[in-house]
C-alpha positions, 0 to 999 in steps of 0.5 A, a space after each residue: 563549495 561555491 562555483 559559477 558556471 562559465 561559458 567558453 570564450 568569456 573572460 575569466 572574471 565574467 559571471 554567467 549569472 546574467 546569461 540566459 542560455 548558459 544553463 537552460 534548465 529542464 524545468 524552469 523557463 530561461 525567462 520570466 513569463 510577463 504579465 498581460 499588465 505592465 506590472 508584475 502580479 504583487 506578492 500579496 496576491 499570491 499570499 492571499 490566494 494561498 491562504 484562501 485555498 489552504 483554508 478551504 482545503 482544511 475545511 473540506 478535510 476536517 469537516 465531519 472528521 469523526 464521521 463515521 465513528 466506525 472502522 472504515 476500509 483499510 483502517 482495519 490494517 493501518 489502525 491495527 499496525 499502530 496498535 501493534 507499535 504501541 504494544 511493541 508487538 511484532 507484525 508483518 506488512 507489505 509496506 515500509 514503516 515510515 507512514 505507519 510509524 507516523 500513525 503510531 506516533 499520533 496515538 502515542 502523543 494522545 497516550 493511547 495504549 493500542 488495546 483496540 485491534 481494528 479487527 473488522 470494518 464497522 467496529 465502533 470506535 466510541 464503544 472501544 474508547 479509541 482516539 480515532 479522531 487523533 489518528 484521522 487528524 494526522 491524515 487531514 493535516 497532511 491532506 490539507 498541506 498538499 494544497 499549499 505545497 502544490 500552490 507553491 510549486 506553481 509559484 516557484 515555476 513562475 505561474 500566475 496566481 490564477 494558474 496556481 489556484 487552478 492546479 490546487 483546486 483540482 486536488 482541493 475539491 477531488 473526492 478521492 483525495 478528500 476521502 484518503 485525507 480523512 481516514 487512517 490510511 497511508 495515502 495522505 502521507 504518500 501524496 504529500 511526499 510526492 507533492 513535496 518532492 515536486 516542490 523541492 526539486 523545482 525550488 532546486 532548479 531555480 538555483 541552477 546558476 548558483 551551483 554548490 551555494 547554500 540554497 542549492 544544497 538545501 533544496 537538493 538535500 530536501 528533494 532527497 529527503 522528500 524522495 525518501 519519504 515517498 519510497 519509505 511509505 509505499 514502494 510505488 514511490 519508485 515512480 517518483 524516483 523515475 520522474 526526478 531521475 529523468 529530470 536529473 539525467 536531462 540536466 546532467 546531459 546538458 552540463 556534460 556539453 563542453 559548451 557549458 564550460 565545465 571540466 570533467 572534474 567539475 561535472 563529476 562534482 555535479 554528478 556526485 552531489 546528486 548521487 549523494 543527495 538523491 540516492 545515498 542519503 535517502 537510502 540511509 534514511 530509508 534504513 533508519 525507519 526500518 531500524 526504528 521499526 525493529 527497535 520498537 517491535 521487540 515482542 513476539 506477535 502475529 508477524 513471527 510466522 512470516 520470519 525465520 526461526 533465527 529472526 524469531 529468536 531476537 523477539 521477547 516472548 509474548 504472553 502467549 508464550 506462557 501457553 506454548 508447551 513442548 508436544 510429547 507423544 501420546 499427548 491429546 491435542 487440538 489441531 488448528 488451521 492457521 489461515 481459517 483458525 478452524 479446528 480439525 474435527 471428526 464425528 460419527 457421520 459418514 460421507 454420503 455414498 453418492 453426492 448430488 452430482 452423482 460422484 461416488 465417495 468412500 462412504 467412510 467417517 467424515 473429517 471436517 474443520 470447525 471454527 469456534 469463535 467462543 473458544 469452546 471447541 477444544 473441550 469437544 472430544 470430537 476435536 481432540 486427537 492423540 499423536 501416536 508414534 510409528 516406532 517405540 519411544 520412551 516416556 515423555 518423548 518430544 515430537 519433532 518436525 520431520 517425524 512420521 506420526 499417526 493421529 487417533 481420534 479421541 471421540 470415536 477411536 479411529 485413525 486419520 487417513 487420506 486416500 486417492 478418493 476425491 474430496 466432496 467439494 474439490 474433485 482434484 483433492 483427496 478425501 480425509 476420513 477416520 478408519 477403525 479396527 482392522 481397516 486401520 491396521 490393514 491400511 496402516 501406511 495410509 494413516 502415516 503423516 509427516 510433520 514438515 516445518 513450515 517456515 516463512 518463504 519455504 526455507 528449512 522445510 527439512 529442519 528438525 525442531 521440537 514442536 510446541 503448541 501455538 508456536 510451531 507452524 507445520 505442513 501435515 503431509 501424507 506419506 503415501 500420496 504426498 498431499 498436504 492436509 488443507 481446509 478452506 472456508 470459502 465454501 462449506 459442506 452441505 447439511 449432511 456434514 453439519 455445514 462444517 469446513 471441508 478437509 482435503 488433501 492438497 497436491 500443491 504441498 508448498 501452498 502457504 495456506 497448508 499450515 497448521 499448528 498444535 493448539 493446546 494439549 488437553 490431557 496435561 496433568 497439573 504436576 507435568 513439568 511443562 506447566 512450569 514456564 521458563 522464559 526463553 533467552 533473547 538472541 541478537 541478529 545484525 540489523 542489516 541481516 534482519 532488514 534483508 530478510 524482511 525486505 525479501 519477504 515484503 517483495 515476495 508477498 507484494 508480488 503474490 497480491 494477484 487474487 481477484 477483488 470485487 473493487 479492483 480495477 485496471 489502469 485504463 479506468 482510472 484517468 476518467 474515474 470510471 469506477 470506484 471502491 466501496 469503503 464503508 456502508 451501514 445497512 441499518 441507516 443506509 449510509 455509505 462512503 464510496 471512493 471515487 474521483 471527482 469525475 469533472 476534474 479527472 476529465 478536465 485533466 485528461 482533456 488537457 493531457 490530450 491537448 498537450 500531445 496534439 500541440 507537441 505533435 503539431 509543433 514537431 511537424 511544423 518545425 520539420 517544414 521550417 514553420 515557426 508557430 510559437 516563439 522559442 520562449 513558448 517552446 521552452 515552456 512547452 517542452 521544459 516545464 510542461 514536459 516535466 509534468 507530463 513525464 511525471 504523470 506518465 511515470 506514475 501511471 503507465 507502469 501499472 499496466 506492467 503489474 500483475 498484482 491487484 490494482 485500485 483507483 487509489 494507485 492513480 492519486 500520485 499521477 492525479 496530483 501531477 496531472 493537476 499541476 500540469 493542467 494549471 500550467 497548460 491552461 496558462 500556456 494556452 492563454 499566453 501569446 505564443 507568437 510574435 504577433 497577436 490579433 488581440 494586440 497582446 505582446 509576446 508572452 503576455 497572458 490573456 487574464 480574462 481567459 485564464 481567470 474565466 477558465 480557473 473559475 469554471 474549474 473551481 465551480 464545476 469541481 466544487 459542485 461535484 464534491 458537494 453533489 457527492 458529499 453524502 457518499 464522500 463523508 458518509 454522514 447522510 442517507 439518500 433516497 434510492 432515486 437520488 442514489 441512482 442519479 449519482 451512479 455516473 459511468 460504471 459507479 455502482 452504489 449501495 442502496 440504489 434499490 
């Protein structure tokens, strides 16, 4: 459908294409900015400059891409998720699937099987035959593309070559942008998607006088696809939706004006076209990534425990399922804490009568937890427990959740008990002990525990299911005092408890780290029918039901990310790059990667953001006094193009002040990208004659090329110098003397090996 906007009072056949005031756009100026020289800058100058910044961006990001050949920072997460995709093993993550699917696709292209699980920062890629350079190449390609996309955005809006290069350079030479474009992370995908959204919407705006034409539709739909890529990578992409949404609402508000000549039906067409292209279609694509996610992850895996039992029944059993057995009464078990992976343990030692702080204990047999990396703990009788019924049961009777049971310690013969005595390390929690003989009989009620089903999200806690080893998550609740058995590894017991983990009764019963599993049955005989493995029947569940469950859990766990982190920071520290994050360090070679923004570039951006606020306030005040300090064309540029960028920066930055979750410097990078676009735009604006007369003899709207090019050269030189100066902590390829490291500790940056 093609349509030409008409102004009221014109003849029916009169086109508005030549009019400059029919449809003022919220982004693109109504008139082209004229050059200082009589002729327009040649197209060849743009393409040469574009090729140059792209080549430099590629060099900066691909340089030493294989260094370090070890797992760095959050590569432990996103590399691991790629491996799960390649093995088709179900996992749970807080972020949508799009960028993780891209990473897995890179691994699939090079034929990787996903056997390496990126368990620890510092694990060696080469020793484990991991195609990590292929993974990092994906990020480097995306990081490189960000720079030419920014350049083309500025060109689309009619800015000069110098302004295009200035904006691009602020991201090209930024240390944080470079680091995030060289590692196996989601940020390169996120930032590229934000850049593409800004570019496609600006291109769409250039066709505002050709509504419903082919290219109008192409760029509008491209904006929707770009928005979908943002929100399908991380949920902070909603801020990009805010940015485009504000621009669309502004544009629709202009179109609603009766002076624009649109009927209500025609306005409705504009509204519906944008609603379909920017909301409906992106949502459908967003769902498609989850459909692909579920279609690939068909096998049981580490993410099962987060999901409902109904969801878990749709997954094929993993090889681990062969070792999962139904638990019967009088089985001898090992009991494992899910979070710390430590085994419930006791030994023939007692708590000291009086602790170091003077507090009194029960002086009874200790109950602790032991973490055994080599898997030998199950052979220790001190980590074995018989599950004893509280009523008469038949032979081979299964144990179910919601059953009340007792636990007999195999090593010493006593029974597990907890009581209203403070635990050794936490005075708010109850002490766990093992009691024997007459004490176990007289205090029978204190030895009773209920096995409560611990499904994700706290649902179905009263559900009665047959318990299986390794598969059934449970909370072990004390019947008498209603506390949950719990352990923790953040502080260990003293020497008198062999430096084991403390076990205590947690009054916060529903805490997510109260979950245990029966790990293995020790006394099962070879002829036991349970040794015969029968594969389970895989059931189906509607896609939307699976998506809704996963979506709810993702938001729930996202909101729980409120724990303190040594490198977390608040939004007020971001615009000036006051702090950073230690990504990786090698104590043997004294090398490190420290995530920090280009301080010079960050400060330049903030400076011009402040200048813009001052300029707008001055213009608003002088207009109230009927003093025109700038021309209408300059004002259009000030409020439309620059205003769009400023709102985009604010929409990507200020909402973080409202969030209670953990926040890091990398959350500022989308705002930094838009601030870079804004900086190039305002520098050109300040170098443009904004008045009817000029002391230098510049014509209205003419640009002082000398000032503009000088400013561009200064920005490029200063930001490139800072990237070079910090290259040792950006690439992690060289060690510096302590004196040199101290010189690089600008602001609140605290680097390793400064001593």
